[in-house]
C-alpha positions, 0 to 999 in steps of 0.5 A: 377924864379925871379932875386933872383933865387927864383922859383915862381908859376904863376897863370892864370890871365884870360882865353884866348879869343875865340878859343885862347889857353894857350901856353902849350896847343898850344905846346902840340897840335903842338907836336901831329900834328908833330907826337911826342905827349908830355906826358901831357894833363893838366897843373898839368900833365905838372907841374908834368913832369917839377918837375920830370925833374927839382926837384929844381922847386918844392922848391917855394920861396927858394934859393939854396945855391951857390957854389963859385967854380961855379963862378970861372968856369963861369969866365973861359968861353969864353965871360965871363966879363973882369975885366975892368970898366963897360960900356954901350953896346949901342953906340948910344941910339937914333939909337938902332932900324931900325925905329929910324935909319930911323927917321930924328928926331932921327938922329938929336937927335943923332947928338946933343948928339954927340955934332954936330951942329943941322941941320936946316929944309932948310938943 
């Protein structure tokens, strides 16, 4: 499904190299090893099972009409957006992951962005 809510059909771009398998085939093989064999052996069988469980997936490139009541239901859920202004969820862009936090260069960038004076190499 794309960001507009349209179901899109995907096609394989290439075959997996060597003994590699497609994701659905890996999950199917794993299910058999675990003793709960999934009921499909091919991609068309998998898609048929998906369409049976979720019929809306058959409507490729179509958008289902929305219901305004659904928006009101979402607004009442815990964690729903508040009515305040938008703000970034990232406090410090330069320190967003462990590698960046361990980097002296990124620490310097973070300090400069916050208005701190730059440290010299001697420091």
